[in-house]
Structures are given as C-alpha cells and as structure tokens.
C-alpha angles and dihedrals in degrees: 000000000000113000094236096151109031119165106279094199141028122216113245106253115263092237089061096057126081121189122205098162130145093223101038107028095068090047093049091047093049089048092052100041102031114016100045094048091046091051091051089052091049093048089049096045094047093049097248096124099038089050086078087069085073092218098128112119130203111269094031119116126255102029113201108274125238092251103035091105090063095055091054091043094055090048089054090048091051089049091050092053091047090053091049091063102024115030109215120176093196093054092043091053090049091051092046090054093054091044089053089055092049092050091052090050092059113110124233091258091052097258115145124184123117098210097049093042099055109009106041108002092157090063098058110144092354099114112033091157097065107016130074110227096121092038092055090045090055095053091048089052091051090049091050093052093046092049093046093050091048099045108013088236113140103191098101091034091056090047091054093045088057090049091049088051089051091051091046089055091055103042130054145080098279119107113278095024127109117251092207135124135197123287087209108043120220107105091076094069092035093057089054089052089050090049092051091049096047106023089231103146094196088075092056090048091051091052090050090049092055091049096045094048095050113114097000121142133278081048112236094215090057089052096049093042092055089046087059089053093250134125113250089208092065096063109136093222091057113206126037092242084087089079098025094254096114091101137012105277095248090059095052115105103165134051108254139176132357104017099214093049088049094052093050091049092051090049090054091047091052092047094050091045090053095047099042102031092240105167093184091061092049091049090053090050091051093049092050091044090057091050094049099045098039101040114010109039128095120232086252093058091256119142137189107060105200137059090216101093091347084258154137114266121184135322115296094005097136110143117182112209093038094039112136099193094162115214090233091055094055088047089052089051089055090051092050095045090051092052093049089049092058090053100046109013090221118154093222087077093047091048092057091042090053093045092054094042096053097039125011098036104038089049084068094076132045120247091252091052095237107105136040146208119223091180124040111198123184093222132034133181089210103276101096116093140156119265134212094236143340136226085235095044102180097121104057097057090038094059088044093057092045095052092043091053098043093117093070092061097057104068141024133188142197133177095289104006137081118192127199108199101166131033106231124149112246138066142278135198113218134187108226114179091328094312125111112238122183120202118197119193123202114187148128090217131177089032095046131032099222120104129176119196117193112203115209115177116180086237133359106298133183111224143123121262109201118196123186126243101213116232090238092055116102096181135019132183119197128193123186112202090336098315120109114229132202107253104196100062093055099039117112123176091340098313126108103223112207111190118188144112102282122212134184109279095035114130139182120212120197123192114189123187107239110186125160107267131200108220123202128198126231109279089245089067090085100187089062100049107128092013137104135201121215120233133172118184107323093332122104114205136212140188118245129196089232089071104026108028126240131316096048092179087068089075121099118190110211117220094236098052116117114230119205128205117212130173112233111192092189096053120090095333093314119318140159110254128197119226136179144118128294140173118253129197112252105229095181093094094057119099128166096312116115092206137020140165113287117272128187098231119151139136129216108239138166118261132200129192127193131193111286091227090064100050121124093029094110135037109343116255148114125325132195132181102176111060125196111252129216120228127218115248112271109246112247091235090062095054115113116252117270 
C-alpha cells in the first residue's frame, strides 16, 4: 500500500523532556509521590494485584473481575513513565515485583488473563462483545512498552510479545481462526506501540485486522452470540453503535456509543493509517473528529454526555448538571488529538489536546493527588465529589499515566523541523538531522501569555522551529533574537514556521494577548442559551459556592461588566482568578408562593471565578460553568413595527 499519509512528526521521547512549570510540576510531583503509591495500595487492598497469583478457588468470594488486569496495567504504565523522568529505586523494585507475578501467571500457550484463567477458563474468547480479554491485553502491552522504554528491562515486554503471538494465532482470516474483534477497543493502538517497540510487523497487521473486521457483515457479534445459544436481539445495550461496530470503520462519520471505547478505536485507526499509509482510515478519523469537536464536545474538552452507556448521544446534546464527561474519555481525546497531530501538524488537534489537558482531564484528580472524579459535570448542586477509589477503577490509573507522560505531548520533531505544541516551562533535547538541539522554555503560562524559547543547537544548524498560535489567541507578537517578525506570511495550519540557521544564544519570544473572554455555545446547545462561560487563555473557569455563596444560577453577568484577572498565589495552589460585578436575584421577597407576577429585583454583588480543573478542592458546595448573561436594552428605533 502506498504510504500516502505517513506520520509527519515524531514525539520527542519522554526521557528527553524536563518540566519545571508552575502549573504542571506540582501535579506531576503529586502524581509521582502520592497518586501512584495510593493506586498501588488500592490495587493491593482490593485484590487486583494478588489476583495474578492465581490462587482464587471456586466458591471463594470476590472472584477476579474481567477487567482487573487493566487497572494494574495502567498503574504499571504510569510507574514506567514516572521512572523515565524521575528514577526511583523503590518504585522500580515495586514494579518489578508485580511484573514478576504477571509473568508467572502467563499460561504455557502465552495466554494471560486472570479471570479467564482461574474463574471461567472454559469461556476464553467466547464473548468478545461484552468481555474484556483483548482490552486487558492492550493495556498490558502499553504497560510493557512504557516500562521497557523507561528501564530497558524486557521481562514484561517479552511476556506481552508471547501474548500477542497467542492472540495472533487465534484471530485472523485464515481457516480455523476467529474473525472477531474487541467489544472494548484498546488493543488496536497497543499493538501498534508493540510493533514500534519491537519492529515485529505481525503486530501491526493484527491491529489492522481488528480495525478492518469491525462492523463487517455477517456481524461477528451475532455469530458468537448465537454460538452461545443466545438471541443477539436481546442485548441490553441495543444497537451495535454502542461499541462502534454498527458499520465498518471507514463508513463511520459520527462519534457513536461508549465514548472511551470510541476514543481508543480512533487512536488505533490513526496509528494504523500513519503506519500503513491508509488514506481511507485517515479520512474517517477526520470526519469523526469534525463531528466530535464541532458538535459533541464540552467547552472543557469533556466528551460523552450521558450516563446511560457512558456514551455520545446526538449533535449538540451537551447538558451540564447531568453531563457524564468521564475522565477516561477526555484522556482518550488527548491521545487521539496527539496522534492526529503527528500525522498532519495542524493546530486544531493541539488546541483540543490543550483544552482537554488543562480542563477536562486534570479536573479528574484532586490537587493533592488523593481523590478522583469518574464523572465531570459542568454544574453541581453540591453533591458531586471526588472519591478515593471506584469499583470500576479505570479513571484513577488513567489520569496517573497521562500526567506522568505529559512531557511527550509538548514537542515533536522531524528531520529538519522542531515543533512546540504546548507552552510548558522546562527543556527538551531534540534530534534534528543528526544534530542535538536543546529548547528551553521560560514562561508563566497558562496564567500569562509570554513565552521565551531559548534555542541551543550543538553547532549552527539550519532547521524550522514551528510554534503554535493557540486557537484562543486573538493576537500574537513574535520576536526572534530581538527582531520582530511578521507572523502571517510564515503561518501554516496554525503554526508560525521560523526557518533559519539557528545558533546558540538565539531565542524566540512570544507575547500572546490573554484577556478574559466570554464564550457562548452554539444556539442548538439549548441548556446554554442565554449563558456564557468564562475562559482566559486555555483555562475554562467556573463559579463555586466557596467564593460566591449558594444558588449560583441566581447570578446574571451583564454584558458591560469589566472582568479582571488576578493571580492569587494563596488560592488553590496558586491560580489566576477572575473577579468582577454581577447581578444577583434578591430572594428576600419570596414567601411560600410557587409563582408570582414578575418583579425586577436584583442586587449588584461581587463575583469570583476559579479554574474549572481546581473545583471541589475546598469546602464542598455548588459549582457552575455556564453563567446567565444580561442583555443590553433593545433601542426603541430597532423595535419591529406594531
């Protein structure tokens, strides 16, 4: 197949990136020193880790669940990323011990799944639609690659290669093989990672097989359901759009079904497109991307609007108080955006990646790293809070692996190009045409819009440095070694491309206007008609009861009110807050009546908004993202004739 869409860029390896950033460094440190140890304790306490000893016996309580393997796998992956940037002998020893248990649990034929080894061994591979064998395998593969790249240790990698070989012997188009694919996608992207780590092309072909088979007729899930003696029409999820198997993937144009499954599928599609040059897969990804980001994504980067099926619904259905917006789904959106970005180097992907990173993913963990959101609503009456753990514990280790791996999302490189996607203080070492180039960022982003990038090639080197103009930015000034440059002539797909022979001492200074903006939603998003959200830079804001008192829907934000952004080092670990004046309904005149004639009763009161990602870190209470807005009086001359 012609390589018509090869990956344009490669992420700079995680080991080559150092982060010293006021926003991210405390989160990374809390993740490494608090979250990852807590998650180990939870996996140990709940039996997830010890289940790999395979000593559970029929009749005993708490049989290993069908997706326990994946929780442990994501914890290992998070630990691997943490070791890549912060070597830690104690953590490494802990990880090695768990990996030893996993290796011993592998069966002689390479199979590895605790539930279907000791609980229901006779049901291996009999229900791909509902069970999680391939999903768990995928997360274990990702963990193996992350740990290998961090430490150079191959034990888990070799285990997962044997498992991949086992899976490859079961699935395929040859006679005697199963033509099935996972009900919960994940292995598709993981097999590509395994291929890139080992060079074994069979793993890439197996990933492509799973993607190509999905949704074909006769439908595999109908076949396997009938083989179990069941009626396919009685499935509790109803239609196969729940797991994105309602159509072959190249015919899918809208995001359907379970949002996390969808994101992992689209990641796999993008990976296979990049590795095989399959334009049809990329075109499908682009069509679905447009649907998600233009009609089915929250302003926070959250996706999946309903609890029923944890899924997408229809265009513009984005309720606030009942928003599901699972943490894992926003994380999956980051993964997908990052993959699309390496293929096309288009800032639209980086913009969404940034939106989700600063808002809808980081909201999923408390500032101290101890508690987690599974669901991320955009409005709360005060009853929604983070928890220490969940029975379905996918989100805690998922946010841990994302934060631990943040460095790989900041920069990309090609033979003669260096891309800066995110503005994060720290440094990166790139390989540009065989030469080592170090980029050093100095910035107070996302609180301030000024960024300085020091360029330090080991010797004078001719290459292009591409820096992103964020989608939220209405004006950018760029100086290169003290000389202002015209941005528009050298801007391509949202990146300012600066081509020159770079020398030590060269620097690029970006100054981005960062006013407080009032964002409105498309009129078809009915819950937000007559409302605005506040955003400054990449940060989406919310009101909390802790600052504004109860009944947040009583606030009306007039159009002519000036809003001020101020950095408060004592607030929520140090954040920029937005303050101003608003009108507030005066409730004092209400008695027991349910209704009354309209009265114009409002008080002018101060208002304070804080970053959405930091809510529920103080005294529990209400929260609101979309604030009612006040309209100016319509001039009499503009009134329609009577």
